Every structure is written in structure tokens, then in C-alpha cells.
Biotite code that builds the C-alpha atoms (Angstrom):
import biotite.structure as struc

atoms = struc.array([
    struc.Atom([19.878, 9.991, -34.197], chain_id="A", res_id=1, res_name="UNK", atom_name="CA", element="C"),
    struc.Atom([16.287, 9.056, -34.792], chain_id="A", res_id=2, res_name="UNK", atom_name="CA", element="C"),
    struc.Atom([13.733, 11.423, -33.306], chain_id="A", res_id=3, res_name="UNK", atom_name="CA", element="C"),
    struc.Atom([10.291, 10.195, -32.287], chain_id="A", res_id=4, res_name="UNK", atom_name="CA", element="C"),
    struc.Atom([7.538, 12.794, -32.017], chain_id="A", res_id=5, res_name="UNK", atom_name="CA", element="C"),
    struc.Atom([4.249, 11.662, -30.556], chain_id="A", res_id=6, res_name="UNK", atom_name="CA", element="C"),
    struc.Atom([1.342, 13.447, -28.879], chain_id="A", res_id=7, res_name="UNK", atom_name="CA", element="C"),
    struc.Atom([0.118, 11.983, -25.591], chain_id="A", res_id=8, res_name="UNK", atom_name="CA", element="C"),
    struc.Atom([-3.635, 11.255, -25.836], chain_id="A", res_id=9, res_name="UNK", atom_name="CA", element="C"),
    struc.Atom([-4.133, 10.766, -23.227], chain_id="A", res_id=10, res_name="UNK", atom_name="CA", element="C"),
    struc.Atom([-18.649, -1.604, -18.810], chain_id="A", res_id=11, res_name="UNK", atom_name="CA", element="C"),
    struc.Atom([-23.422, -1.533, -15.539], chain_id="A", res_id=12, res_name="UNK", atom_name="CA", element="C"),
    struc.Atom([-23.114, -0.635, -11.902], chain_id="A", res_id=13, res_name="UNK", atom_name="CA", element="C"),
    struc.Atom([-23.463, -3.522, -9.438], chain_id="A", res_id=14, res_name="UNK", atom_name="CA", element="C"),
    struc.Atom([-23.131, -1.545, -6.222], chain_id="A", res_id=15, res_name="UNK", atom_name="CA", element="C"),
    struc.Atom([-21.742, 2.008, -6.132], chain_id="A", res_id=16, res_name="UNK", atom_name="CA", element="C"),
    struc.Atom([-21.309, 4.572, -8.923], chain_id="A", res_id=17, res_name="UNK", atom_name="CA", element="C"),
    struc.Atom([-17.916, 5.070, -10.576], chain_id="A", res_id=18, res_name="UNK", atom_name="CA", element="C"),
    struc.Atom([-17.581, 8.704, -9.551], chain_id="A", res_id=19, res_name="UNK", atom_name="CA", element="C"),
    struc.Atom([-18.171, 7.857, -5.900], chain_id="A", res_id=20, res_name="UNK", atom_name="CA", element="C"),
    struc.Atom([-15.534, 5.099, -5.978], chain_id="A", res_id=21, res_name="UNK", atom_name="CA", element="C"),
    struc.Atom([-13.063, 7.426, -7.693], chain_id="A", res_id=22, res_name="UNK", atom_name="CA", element="C"),
    struc.Atom([-13.698, 10.192, -5.207], chain_id="A", res_id=23, res_name="UNK", atom_name="CA", element="C"),
    struc.Atom([-13.049, 7.817, -2.329], chain_id="A", res_id=24, res_name="UNK", atom_name="CA", element="C"),
    struc.Atom([-9.808, 6.518, -3.794], chain_id="A", res_id=25, res_name="UNK", atom_name="CA", element="C"),
    struc.Atom([-8.329, 9.657, -5.315], chain_id="A", res_id=26, res_name="UNK", atom_name="CA", element="C"),
    struc.Atom([-8.685, 13.304, -4.395], chain_id="A", res_id=27, res_name="UNK", atom_name="CA", element="C"),
    struc.Atom([-9.387, 16.064, -6.880], chain_id="A", res_id=28, res_name="UNK", atom_name="CA", element="C"),
    struc.Atom([-6.199, 17.702, -8.109], chain_id="A", res_id=29, res_name="UNK", atom_name="CA", element="C"),
    struc.Atom([-2.735, 16.187, -7.912], chain_id="A", res_id=30, res_name="UNK", atom_name="CA", element="C"),
    struc.Atom([-1.579, 13.136, -5.940], chain_id="A", res_id=31, res_name="UNK", atom_name="CA", element="C"),
    struc.Atom([1.148, 10.570, -6.338], chain_id="A", res_id=32, res_name="UNK", atom_name="CA", element="C"),
    struc.Atom([3.869, 8.475, -4.788], chain_id="A", res_id=33, res_name="UNK", atom_name="CA", element="C"),
    struc.Atom([7.617, 7.959, -4.867], chain_id="A", res_id=34, res_name="UNK", atom_name="CA", element="C"),
    struc.Atom([9.076, 4.523, -4.155], chain_id="A", res_id=35, res_name="UNK", atom_name="CA", element="C"),
    struc.Atom([12.502, 2.986, -3.728], chain_id="A", res_id=36, res_name="UNK", atom_name="CA", element="C"),
    struc.Atom([13.487, -0.603, -3.017], chain_id="A", res_id=37, res_name="UNK", atom_name="CA", element="C"),
    struc.Atom([14.857, -3.828, -4.447], chain_id="A", res_id=38, res_name="UNK", atom_name="CA", element="C"),
    struc.Atom([13.751, -6.208, -7.173], chain_id="A", res_id=39, res_name="UNK", atom_name="CA", element="C"),
    struc.Atom([14.626, -9.669, -8.432], chain_id="A", res_id=40, res_name="UNK", atom_name="CA", element="C"),
    struc.Atom([14.368, -10.601, -12.107], chain_id="A", res_id=41, res_name="UNK", atom_name="CA", element="C"),
    struc.Atom([14.183, -13.980, -13.848], chain_id="A", res_id=42, res_name="UNK", atom_name="CA", element="C"),
    struc.Atom([14.284, -14.923, -17.519], chain_id="A", res_id=43, res_name="UNK", atom_name="CA", element="C"),
    struc.Atom([17.034, -13.614, -19.756], chain_id="A", res_id=44, res_name="UNK", atom_name="CA", element="C"),
    struc.Atom([18.312, -11.485, -16.867], chain_id="A", res_id=45, res_name="UNK", atom_name="CA", element="C"),
    struc.Atom([18.631, -13.017, -13.385], chain_id="A", res_id=46, res_name="UNK", atom_name="CA", element="C"),
    struc.Atom([19.701, -10.357, -10.925], chain_id="A", res_id=47, res_name="UNK", atom_name="CA", element="C"),
    struc.Atom([18.910, -8.613, -7.657], chain_id="A", res_id=48, res_name="UNK", atom_name="CA", element="C"),
    struc.Atom([18.635, -4.944, -8.485], chain_id="A", res_id=49, res_name="UNK", atom_name="CA", element="C"),
    struc.Atom([17.765, -1.478, -7.211], chain_id="A", res_id=50, res_name="UNK", atom_name="CA", element="C"),
    struc.Atom([14.190, -0.604, -8.077], chain_id="A", res_id=51, res_name="UNK", atom_name="CA", element="C"),
    struc.Atom([12.028, 2.509, -8.149], chain_id="A", res_id=52, res_name="UNK", atom_name="CA", element="C"),
    struc.Atom([8.305, 2.910, -8.857], chain_id="A", res_id=53, res_name="UNK", atom_name="CA", element="C"),
    struc.Atom([6.858, 6.423, -9.033], chain_id="A", res_id=54, res_name="UNK", atom_name="CA", element="C"),
    struc.Atom([3.489, 7.869, -10.060], chain_id="A", res_id=55, res_name="UNK", atom_name="CA", element="C"),
    struc.Atom([1.806, 11.228, -10.548], chain_id="A", res_id=56, res_name="UNK", atom_name="CA", element="C"),
    struc.Atom([-2.004, 11.383, -10.786], chain_id="A", res_id=57, res_name="UNK", atom_name="CA", element="C"),
    struc.Atom([-4.371, 14.229, -11.643], chain_id="A", res_id=58, res_name="UNK", atom_name="CA", element="C"),
    struc.Atom([-8.159, 14.302, -11.377], chain_id="A", res_id=59, res_name="UNK", atom_name="CA", element="C"),
    struc.Atom([-10.493, 17.164, -12.272], chain_id="A", res_id=60, res_name="UNK", atom_name="CA", element="C"),
    struc.Atom([-14.176, 16.425, -12.831], chain_id="A", res_id=61, res_name="UNK", atom_name="CA", element="C"),
    struc.Atom([-14.545, 13.866, -15.670], chain_id="A", res_id=62, res_name="UNK", atom_name="CA", element="C"),
    struc.Atom([-10.875, 14.217, -16.678], chain_id="A", res_id=63, res_name="UNK", atom_name="CA", element="C"),
    struc.Atom([-7.954, 12.281, -15.204], chain_id="A", res_id=64, res_name="UNK", atom_name="CA", element="C"),
    struc.Atom([-4.326, 11.696, -16.092], chain_id="A", res_id=65, res_name="UNK", atom_name="CA", element="C"),
    struc.Atom([-2.003, 9.052, -14.649], chain_id="A", res_id=66, res_name="UNK", atom_name="CA", element="C"),
    struc.Atom([1.748, 9.003, -15.241], chain_id="A", res_id=67, res_name="UNK", atom_name="CA", element="C"),
    struc.Atom([4.037, 6.262, -13.937], chain_id="A", res_id=68, res_name="UNK", atom_name="CA", element="C"),
    struc.Atom([7.725, 5.440, -14.040], chain_id="A", res_id=69, res_name="UNK", atom_name="CA", element="C"),
    struc.Atom([9.521, 2.232, -13.080], chain_id="A", res_id=70, res_name="UNK", atom_name="CA", element="C"),
    struc.Atom([13.260, 1.669, -13.266], chain_id="A", res_id=71, res_name="UNK", atom_name="CA", element="C"),
    struc.Atom([15.400, -1.346, -12.350], chain_id="A", res_id=72, res_name="UNK", atom_name="CA", element="C"),
    struc.Atom([19.179, -1.450, -12.463], chain_id="A", res_id=73, res_name="UNK", atom_name="CA", element="C"),
    struc.Atom([21.875, -3.923, -11.393], chain_id="A", res_id=74, res_name="UNK", atom_name="CA", element="C"),
    struc.Atom([25.601, -4.130, -11.985], chain_id="A", res_id=75, res_name="UNK", atom_name="CA", element="C"),
    struc.Atom([27.790, -7.059, -10.943], chain_id="A", res_id=76, res_name="UNK", atom_name="CA", element="C"),
    struc.Atom([31.579, -7.053, -11.294], chain_id="A", res_id=77, res_name="UNK", atom_name="CA", element="C"),
    struc.Atom([31.385, -4.193, -13.751], chain_id="A", res_id=78, res_name="UNK", atom_name="CA", element="C"),
    struc.Atom([28.754, -5.919, -15.909], chain_id="A", res_id=79, res_name="UNK", atom_name="CA", element="C"),
    struc.Atom([25.208, -4.561, -16.157], chain_id="A", res_id=80, res_name="UNK", atom_name="CA", element="C"),
    struc.Atom([22.789, -7.438, -15.418], chain_id="A", res_id=81, res_name="UNK", atom_name="CA", element="C"),
    struc.Atom([19.502, -5.512, -15.284], chain_id="A", res_id=82, res_name="UNK", atom_name="CA", element="C"),
    struc.Atom([18.493, -2.228, -16.896], chain_id="A", res_id=83, res_name="UNK", atom_name="CA", element="C"),
    struc.Atom([14.756, -1.705, -17.438], chain_id="A", res_id=84, res_name="UNK", atom_name="CA", element="C"),
    struc.Atom([12.939, 1.599, -17.859], chain_id="A", res_id=85, res_name="UNK", atom_name="CA", element="C"),
    struc.Atom([9.142, 1.729, -18.235], chain_id="A", res_id=86, res_name="UNK", atom_name="CA", element="C"),
    struc.Atom([7.148, 4.954, -18.731], chain_id="A", res_id=87, res_name="UNK", atom_name="CA", element="C"),
    struc.Atom([3.372, 5.196, -19.052], chain_id="A", res_id=88, res_name="UNK", atom_name="CA", element="C"),
    struc.Atom([0.928, 8.043, -19.483], chain_id="A", res_id=89, res_name="UNK", atom_name="CA", element="C"),
    struc.Atom([-2.841, 7.526, -19.651], chain_id="A", res_id=90, res_name="UNK", atom_name="CA", element="C"),
    struc.Atom([-5.513, 10.208, -20.054], chain_id="A", res_id=91, res_name="UNK", atom_name="CA", element="C"),
    struc.Atom([-9.216, 9.428, -19.483], chain_id="A", res_id=92, res_name="UNK", atom_name="CA", element="C"),
    struc.Atom([-12.502, 11.274, -19.993], chain_id="A", res_id=93, res_name="UNK", atom_name="CA", element="C"),
    struc.Atom([-15.536, 9.877, -18.168], chain_id="A", res_id=94, res_name="UNK", atom_name="CA", element="C"),
    struc.Atom([-18.210, 10.691, -20.759], chain_id="A", res_id=95, res_name="UNK", atom_name="CA", element="C"),
    struc.Atom([-20.942, 8.447, -19.321], chain_id="A", res_id=96, res_name="UNK", atom_name="CA", element="C"),
    struc.Atom([-21.689, 7.220, -15.792], chain_id="A", res_id=97, res_name="UNK", atom_name="CA", element="C"),
    struc.Atom([-19.239, 4.291, -15.950], chain_id="A", res_id=98, res_name="UNK", atom_name="CA", element="C"),
    struc.Atom([-17.785, 4.541, -19.459], chain_id="A", res_id=99, res_name="UNK", atom_name="CA", element="C"),
    struc.Atom([-14.706, 6.478, -20.463], chain_id="A", res_id=100, res_name="UNK", atom_name="CA", element="C"),
    struc.Atom([-12.602, 7.282, -23.485], chain_id="A", res_id=101, res_name="UNK", atom_name="CA", element="C"),
    struc.Atom([-8.862, 6.942, -23.041], chain_id="A", res_id=102, res_name="UNK", atom_name="CA", element="C"),
    struc.Atom([-5.545, 7.516, -24.728], chain_id="A", res_id=103, res_name="UNK", atom_name="CA", element="C"),
    struc.Atom([-2.341, 5.899, -23.542], chain_id="A", res_id=104, res_name="UNK", atom_name="CA", element="C"),
    struc.Atom([1.359, 5.979, -24.346], chain_id="A", res_id=105, res_name="UNK", atom_name="CA", element="C"),
    struc.Atom([3.713, 3.207, -23.139], chain_id="A", res_id=106, res_name="UNK", atom_name="CA", element="C"),
    struc.Atom([7.486, 3.123, -23.516], chain_id="A", res_id=107, res_name="UNK", atom_name="CA", element="C"),
    struc.Atom([9.630, 0.180, -22.364], chain_id="A", res_id=108, res_name="UNK", atom_name="CA", element="C"),
    struc.Atom([13.392, -0.024, -22.748], chain_id="A", res_id=109, res_name="UNK", atom_name="CA", element="C"),
    struc.Atom([14.835, -3.369, -21.658], chain_id="A", res_id=110, res_name="UNK", atom_name="CA", element="C"),
    struc.Atom([17.708, -4.922, -23.580], chain_id="A", res_id=111, res_name="UNK", atom_name="CA", element="C"),
    struc.Atom([17.366, -8.133, -21.555], chain_id="A", res_id=112, res_name="UNK", atom_name="CA", element="C"),
    struc.Atom([13.994, -9.054, -23.083], chain_id="A", res_id=113, res_name="UNK", atom_name="CA", element="C"),
    struc.Atom([15.359, -8.861, -26.623], chain_id="A", res_id=114, res_name="UNK", atom_name="CA", element="C"),
    struc.Atom([14.246, -5.338, -27.496], chain_id="A", res_id=115, res_name="UNK", atom_name="CA", element="C"),
    struc.Atom([16.068, -2.043, -27.539], chain_id="A", res_id=116, res_name="UNK", atom_name="CA", element="C"),
    struc.Atom([12.652, -0.476, -26.952], chain_id="A", res_id=117, res_name="UNK", atom_name="CA", element="C"),
    struc.Atom([8.897, -0.796, -27.527], chain_id="A", res_id=118, res_name="UNK", atom_name="CA", element="C"),
    struc.Atom([6.641, 2.230, -27.917], chain_id="A", res_id=119, res_name="UNK", atom_name="CA", element="C"),
    struc.Atom([2.859, 1.705, -27.876], chain_id="A", res_id=120, res_name="UNK", atom_name="CA", element="C"),
    struc.Atom([0.214, 4.352, -28.529], chain_id="A", res_id=121, res_name="UNK", atom_name="CA", element="C"),
    struc.Atom([-3.505, 3.551, -28.166], chain_id="A", res_id=122, res_name="UNK", atom_name="CA", element="C"),
    struc.Atom([-6.887, 5.262, -28.083], chain_id="A", res_id=123, res_name="UNK", atom_name="CA", element="C"),
    struc.Atom([-10.035, 3.424, -27.035], chain_id="A", res_id=124, res_name="UNK", atom_name="CA", element="C"),
    struc.Atom([-13.034, 2.912, -24.761], chain_id="A", res_id=125, res_name="UNK", atom_name="CA", element="C"),
    struc.Atom([-13.192, 1.558, -21.209], chain_id="A", res_id=126, res_name="UNK", atom_name="CA", element="C"),
    struc.Atom([-15.989, 0.571, -18.832], chain_id="A", res_id=127, res_name="UNK", atom_name="CA", element="C"),
    struc.Atom([-16.134, 0.200, -15.043], chain_id="A", res_id=128, res_name="UNK", atom_name="CA", element="C"),
    struc.Atom([-17.740, -2.773, -13.268], chain_id="A", res_id=129, res_name="UNK", atom_name="CA", element="C"),
    struc.Atom([-18.232, -2.982, -9.479], chain_id="A", res_id=130, res_name="UNK", atom_name="CA", element="C"),
    struc.Atom([-18.293, -6.594, -8.189], chain_id="A", res_id=131, res_name="UNK", atom_name="CA", element="C"),
    struc.Atom([-18.508, -5.254, -4.606], chain_id="A", res_id=132, res_name="UNK", atom_name="CA", element="C"),
    struc.Atom([-18.603, -1.911, -2.836], chain_id="A", res_id=133, res_name="UNK", atom_name="CA", element="C"),
    struc.Atom([-14.834, -1.922, -2.340], chain_id="A", res_id=134, res_name="UNK", atom_name="CA", element="C"),
    struc.Atom([-13.928, -3.454, -5.708], chain_id="A", res_id=135, res_name="UNK", atom_name="CA", element="C"),
    struc.Atom([-13.631, -2.043, -9.200], chain_id="A", res_id=136, res_name="UNK", atom_name="CA", element="C"),
    struc.Atom([-12.894, -3.719, -12.530], chain_id="A", res_id=137, res_name="UNK", atom_name="CA", element="C"),
    struc.Atom([-12.021, -1.631, -15.570], chain_id="A", res_id=138, res_name="UNK", atom_name="CA", element="C"),
    struc.Atom([-12.239, -3.312, -18.979], chain_id="A", res_id=139, res_name="UNK", atom_name="CA", element="C"),
    struc.Atom([-10.814, -1.465, -21.935], chain_id="A", res_id=140, res_name="UNK", atom_name="CA", element="C"),
    struc.Atom([-10.023, -1.979, -25.604], chain_id="A", res_id=141, res_name="UNK", atom_name="CA", element="C"),
    struc.Atom([-8.157, 0.287, -27.990], chain_id="A", res_id=142, res_name="UNK", atom_name="CA", element="C"),
    struc.Atom([-6.392, 0.494, -31.317], chain_id="A", res_id=143, res_name="UNK", atom_name="CA", element="C"),
    struc.Atom([-3.183, 2.218, -32.283], chain_id="A", res_id=144, res_name="UNK", atom_name="CA", element="C"),
    struc.Atom([0.366, 1.430, -33.309], chain_id="A", res_id=145, res_name="UNK", atom_name="CA", element="C"),
    struc.Atom([3.553, -0.075, -31.933], chain_id="A", res_id=146, res_name="UNK", atom_name="CA", element="C"),
    struc.Atom([7.043, 1.053, -32.824], chain_id="A", res_id=147, res_name="UNK", atom_name="CA", element="C"),
    struc.Atom([9.588, -1.541, -31.742], chain_id="A", res_id=148, res_name="UNK", atom_name="CA", element="C"),
    struc.Atom([13.272, -2.210, -32.216], chain_id="A", res_id=149, res_name="UNK", atom_name="CA", element="C"),
    struc.Atom([14.128, -5.877, -31.686], chain_id="A", res_id=150, res_name="UNK", atom_name="CA", element="C"),
    struc.Atom([17.827, -6.549, -31.086], chain_id="A", res_id=151, res_name="UNK", atom_name="CA", element="C"),
    struc.Atom([19.426, -7.659, -34.349], chain_id="A", res_id=152, res_name="UNK", atom_name="CA", element="C"),
    struc.Atom([16.600, -6.237, -36.475], chain_id="A", res_id=153, res_name="UNK", atom_name="CA", element="C"),
    struc.Atom([15.570, -2.868, -37.849], chain_id="A", res_id=154, res_name="UNK", atom_name="CA", element="C"),
    struc.Atom([13.012, -0.737, -36.031], chain_id="A", res_id=155, res_name="UNK", atom_name="CA", element="C"),
    struc.Atom([9.466, -1.213, -37.373], chain_id="A", res_id=156, res_name="UNK", atom_name="CA", element="C"),
    struc.Atom([6.050, 0.365, -36.855], chain_id="A", res_id=157, res_name="UNK", atom_name="CA", element="C"),
    struc.Atom([2.913, -1.805, -37.088], chain_id="A", res_id=158, res_name="UNK", atom_name="CA", element="C"),
    struc.Atom([-0.824, -1.382, -36.398], chain_id="A", res_id=159, res_name="UNK", atom_name="CA", element="C"),
    struc.Atom([-1.804, -2.918, -33.073], chain_id="A", res_id=160, res_name="UNK", atom_name="CA", element="C"),
    struc.Atom([-4.661, -3.390, -30.625], chain_id="A", res_id=161, res_name="UNK", atom_name="CA", element="C"),
    struc.Atom([-4.825, -3.362, -26.837], chain_id="A", res_id=162, res_name="UNK", atom_name="CA", element="C"),
    struc.Atom([-7.079, -5.410, -24.555], chain_id="A", res_id=163, res_name="UNK", atom_name="CA", element="C"),
    struc.Atom([-6.780, -4.751, -20.831], chain_id="A", res_id=164, res_name="UNK", atom_name="CA", element="C"),
    struc.Atom([-8.436, -5.541, -17.499], chain_id="A", res_id=165, res_name="UNK", atom_name="CA", element="C"),
    struc.Atom([-7.559, -3.573, -14.350], chain_id="A", res_id=166, res_name="UNK", atom_name="CA", element="C"),
    struc.Atom([-8.843, -4.875, -11.003], chain_id="A", res_id=167, res_name="UNK", atom_name="CA", element="C"),
    struc.Atom([-8.742, -2.891, -7.729], chain_id="A", res_id=168, res_name="UNK", atom_name="CA", element="C"),
    struc.Atom([-9.693, -4.246, -4.291], chain_id="A", res_id=169, res_name="UNK", atom_name="CA", element="C"),
    struc.Atom([-9.625, -1.650, -1.506], chain_id="A", res_id=170, res_name="UNK", atom_name="CA", element="C"),
    struc.Atom([-9.065, -4.087, 1.373], chain_id="A", res_id=171, res_name="UNK", atom_name="CA", element="C"),
    struc.Atom([-8.972, -1.325, 3.981], chain_id="A", res_id=172, res_name="UNK", atom_name="CA", element="C"),
    struc.Atom([-8.470, 2.423, 4.076], chain_id="A", res_id=173, res_name="UNK", atom_name="CA", element="C"),
    struc.Atom([-4.742, 2.060, 3.431], chain_id="A", res_id=174, res_name="UNK", atom_name="CA", element="C"),
    struc.Atom([-4.377, -1.411, 1.900], chain_id="A", res_id=175, res_name="UNK", atom_name="CA", element="C"),
    struc.Atom([-5.107, -2.175, -1.750], chain_id="A", res_id=176, res_name="UNK", atom_name="CA", element="C"),
    struc.Atom([-4.686, -5.225, -3.988], chain_id="A", res_id=177, res_name="UNK", atom_name="CA", element="C"),
    struc.Atom([-4.383, -4.672, -7.742], chain_id="A", res_id=178, res_name="UNK", atom_name="CA", element="C"),
    struc.Atom([-4.106, -6.887, -10.806], chain_id="A", res_id=179, res_name="UNK", atom_name="CA", element="C"),
    struc.Atom([-3.510, -5.446, -14.274], chain_id="A", res_id=180, res_name="UNK", atom_name="CA", element="C"),
    struc.Atom([-3.717, -7.736, -17.311], chain_id="A", res_id=181, res_name="UNK", atom_name="CA", element="C"),
    struc.Atom([-2.821, -6.522, -20.793], chain_id="A", res_id=182, res_name="UNK", atom_name="CA", element="C"),
    struc.Atom([-2.532, -8.029, -24.259], chain_id="A", res_id=183, res_name="UNK", atom_name="CA", element="C"),
    struc.Atom([-0.960, -6.036, -27.086], chain_id="A", res_id=184, res_name="UNK", atom_name="CA", element="C"),
    struc.Atom([-1.727, -7.688, -30.422], chain_id="A", res_id=185, res_name="UNK", atom_name="CA", element="C"),
    struc.Atom([0.549, -6.530, -33.232], chain_id="A", res_id=186, res_name="UNK", atom_name="CA", element="C"),
    struc.Atom([0.330, -7.078, -36.979], chain_id="A", res_id=187, res_name="UNK", atom_name="CA", element="C"),
    struc.Atom([3.084, -9.546, -37.819], chain_id="A", res_id=188, res_name="UNK", atom_name="CA", element="C"),
    struc.Atom([2.688, -11.519, -34.589], chain_id="A", res_id=189, res_name="UNK", atom_name="CA", element="C"),
    struc.Atom([5.124, -9.756, -32.240], chain_id="A", res_id=190, res_name="UNK", atom_name="CA", element="C"),
    struc.Atom([2.573, -9.720, -29.414], chain_id="A", res_id=191, res_name="UNK", atom_name="CA", element="C"),
    struc.Atom([3.123, -8.909, -25.756], chain_id="A", res_id=192, res_name="UNK", atom_name="CA", element="C"),
    struc.Atom([1.140, -10.329, -22.820], chain_id="A", res_id=193, res_name="UNK", atom_name="CA", element="C"),
    struc.Atom([1.637, -8.860, -19.362], chain_id="A", res_id=194, res_name="UNK", atom_name="CA", element="C"),
    struc.Atom([0.418, -9.331, -15.795], chain_id="A", res_id=195, res_name="UNK", atom_name="CA", element="C"),
    struc.Atom([1.178, -6.932, -12.941], chain_id="A", res_id=196, res_name="UNK", atom_name="CA", element="C"),
    struc.Atom([0.091, -7.971, -9.435], chain_id="A", res_id=197, res_name="UNK", atom_name="CA", element="C"),
    struc.Atom([0.510, -5.436, -6.648], chain_id="A", res_id=198, res_name="UNK", atom_name="CA", element="C"),
    struc.Atom([-0.196, -5.090, -2.910], chain_id="A", res_id=199, res_name="UNK", atom_name="CA", element="C"),
    struc.Atom([0.044, -1.727, -1.169], chain_id="A", res_id=200, res_name="UNK", atom_name="CA", element="C"),
    struc.Atom([0.047, -1.622, 2.638], chain_id="A", res_id=201, res_name="UNK", atom_name="CA", element="C"),
    struc.Atom([0.374, 1.353, 5.033], chain_id="A", res_id=202, res_name="UNK", atom_name="CA", element="C"),
    struc.Atom([3.244, 1.720, 7.483], chain_id="A", res_id=203, res_name="UNK", atom_name="CA", element="C"),
    struc.Atom([3.468, 5.093, 9.236], chain_id="A", res_id=204, res_name="UNK", atom_name="CA", element="C"),
    struc.Atom([1.710, 8.255, 8.100], chain_id="A", res_id=205, res_name="UNK", atom_name="CA", element="C"),
    struc.Atom([2.258, 8.789, 4.387], chain_id="A", res_id=206, res_name="UNK", atom_name="CA", element="C"),
    struc.Atom([4.835, 5.998, 4.249], chain_id="A", res_id=207, res_name="UNK", atom_name="CA", element="C"),
    struc.Atom([3.793, 2.601, 2.952], chain_id="A", res_id=208, res_name="UNK", atom_name="CA", element="C"),
    struc.Atom([5.138, -0.553, 1.362], chain_id="A", res_id=209, res_name="UNK", atom_name="CA", element="C"),
    struc.Atom([4.411, -2.026, -2.069], chain_id="A", res_id=210, res_name="UNK", atom_name="CA", element="C"),
    struc.Atom([4.962, -5.612, -3.207], chain_id="A", res_id=211, res_name="UNK", atom_name="CA", element="C"),
    struc.Atom([4.661, -6.276, -6.938], chain_id="A", res_id=212, res_name="UNK", atom_name="CA", element="C"),
    struc.Atom([5.132, -9.147, -9.382], chain_id="A", res_id=213, res_name="UNK", atom_name="CA", element="C"),
    struc.Atom([5.433, -8.429, -13.090], chain_id="A", res_id=214, res_name="UNK", atom_name="CA", element="C"),
    struc.Atom([5.379, -11.167, -15.758], chain_id="A", res_id=215, res_name="UNK", atom_name="CA", element="C"),
    struc.Atom([5.943, -10.262, -19.423], chain_id="A", res_id=216, res_name="UNK", atom_name="CA", element="C"),
    struc.Atom([5.721, -12.658, -22.369], chain_id="A", res_id=217, res_name="UNK", atom_name="CA", element="C"),
    struc.Atom([6.875, -11.628, -25.852], chain_id="A", res_id=218, res_name="UNK", atom_name="CA", element="C"),
    struc.Atom([5.957, -13.974, -28.710], chain_id="A", res_id=219, res_name="UNK", atom_name="CA", element="C"),
    struc.Atom([8.912, -12.932, -30.885], chain_id="A", res_id=220, res_name="UNK", atom_name="CA", element="C"),
    struc.Atom([12.374, -12.594, -29.342], chain_id="A", res_id=221, res_name="UNK", atom_name="CA", element="C"),
    struc.Atom([15.886, -12.968, -30.818], chain_id="A", res_id=222, res_name="UNK", atom_name="CA", element="C"),
    struc.Atom([17.822, -16.219, -30.386], chain_id="A", res_id=223, res_name="UNK", atom_name="CA", element="C"),
    struc.Atom([19.341, -16.392, -26.915], chain_id="A", res_id=224, res_name="UNK", atom_name="CA", element="C"),
    struc.Atom([16.558, -14.405, -25.196], chain_id="A", res_id=225, res_name="UNK", atom_name="CA", element="C"),
    struc.Atom([13.753, -15.828, -23.077], chain_id="A", res_id=226, res_name="UNK", atom_name="CA", element="C"),
    struc.Atom([10.168, -15.136, -24.114], chain_id="A", res_id=227, res_name="UNK", atom_name="CA", element="C"),
    struc.Atom([9.002, -14.984, -20.460], chain_id="A", res_id=228, res_name="UNK", atom_name="CA", element="C"),
    struc.Atom([10.593, -12.546, -18.040], chain_id="A", res_id=229, res_name="UNK", atom_name="CA", element="C"),
    struc.Atom([9.507, -11.762, -14.465], chain_id="A", res_id=230, res_name="UNK", atom_name="CA", element="C"),
    struc.Atom([10.295, -9.031, -11.974], chain_id="A", res_id=231, res_name="UNK", atom_name="CA", element="C"),
    struc.Atom([9.495, -9.204, -8.258], chain_id="A", res_id=232, res_name="UNK", atom_name="CA", element="C"),
    struc.Atom([9.869, -5.935, -6.344], chain_id="A", res_id=233, res_name="UNK", atom_name="CA", element="C"),
    struc.Atom([9.553, -4.580, -2.801], chain_id="A", res_id=234, res_name="UNK", atom_name="CA", element="C"),
    struc.Atom([9.443, -0.809, -2.339], chain_id="A", res_id=235, res_name="UNK", atom_name="CA", element="C"),
    struc.Atom([9.080, 1.702, 0.439], chain_id="A", res_id=236, res_name="UNK", atom_name="CA", element="C"),
    struc.Atom([6.570, 4.232, -0.903], chain_id="A", res_id=237, res_name="UNK", atom_name="CA", element="C"),
    struc.Atom([5.896, 7.808, 0.134], chain_id="A", res_id=238, res_name="UNK", atom_name="CA", element="C"),
    struc.Atom([2.404, 9.042, -0.805], chain_id="A", res_id=239, res_name="UNK", atom_name="CA", element="C"),
    struc.Atom([1.618, 12.710, -1.367], chain_id="A", res_id=240, res_name="UNK", atom_name="CA", element="C"),
])
């Protein structure tokens, strides 16, 4: 059994400073959420499945760490039709007013997109922009490596680069719209492009609802697998 050992490493202001926006959106110390609901996938796998999206966040001065987990599973007539696990950990250090250094580790296991797994590790620089008082745009770029195991092929490790844009619109005190765009460019051409659109709305107290739409495009997939896969999810979320 192959063992993978990795260490988790974890742009001008237009209206309000980055630290003020962060303080308003996330408290010092620990916070997070636990979600459970249903999702619908298209592409290689087309199934209605059970879905969970969870997160644990930590903020202390210029340091922050965000960990997230998403899992989707479906079984019809004894046959598994959806089984996706995604783990992410990102550590940031705000070393200038709106500029930060970051390290991130992403693991995705989804046999229905043509890969046994993909493991990405990046370190880079990010910068915050503020189009409006209640909006924030983070642009980041990093370099690192991807270890991937495409179905029908041997596992390989290649140098890679990450380009990402993360938009946050705090519509109201409890409602937030997000859009995360990411491109992972890998030596050899096995690139991944991803978009994650999310809407969080409050319900009662700490309980809320999250709608999300994930689209993933892989440029190299085995025969019989779709390059584009989507996942639409609705979750009840408890915030703590």
C-alpha cells in the first residue's frame, strides 16, 4: 500500500481595509459549519445523492487556516452511482495590508471523473481587492505539484501551477454569495478547471441553508468518462 507523506503549508484597497472586512466576516479563534443535504450530479455519473459540506476555520491576528470537507454518495439497486470525497486545507499569513502568502493542500477522490484521486499541493501569493464595502475579491497564484492516478494508468507526480479568484458578496448580515474559480495547470497537459458557485442564507438562529453548483473540467480523462462533470447541492447548515 502506497503511503503519501505531505506537510500542510498551509492585490489596492478600493473601499475598506482587508483586516476590517475579515473581522466583520469571521471572528478571532475557531468557527465553522456542518451541513447535510442532497445533491444531483451530471456527467459521467448522473445520480441524486446524499451530500455533506463541512468547514472548520481559525483566525488569529495575521494567521488563518481553513479546512473543508465535502462528500457525496449514492447507491441504486446495489450499485454505487456517486462517490466523491474532497478535502482542502489552506493556511494564510497576511504579511502586508492586503497581500498574503498561502499554502494549500487539495485531495479529491472521485472514480466517476476518471481518476482514482488527485492530490495538489501549492504555495503562493494572494491579494485582496474590494470592489464595494460588502464585496471582496481574492486573486492568488501559486506553484507546486500534483500527484494523480488516472483510471487505467499509473500514478504520476508532475510540477503544476494554480491560478484562482475567490469572490465574496456579503448581501446581508446572514446572506452571502460566493464564486470560486480555479485553474490547475499541470506539466503534460492534464489540467483541471473548476467553478464553485454558492449562496448561503439564514433560517433560524445558527441554522441556515446553502445552495451550491460545482462544475469541474478535466482535459485528460480515460475513454468512457466525461471531461465535464457538475454537482448541484442543497444543504441545511449549522454554524458554530
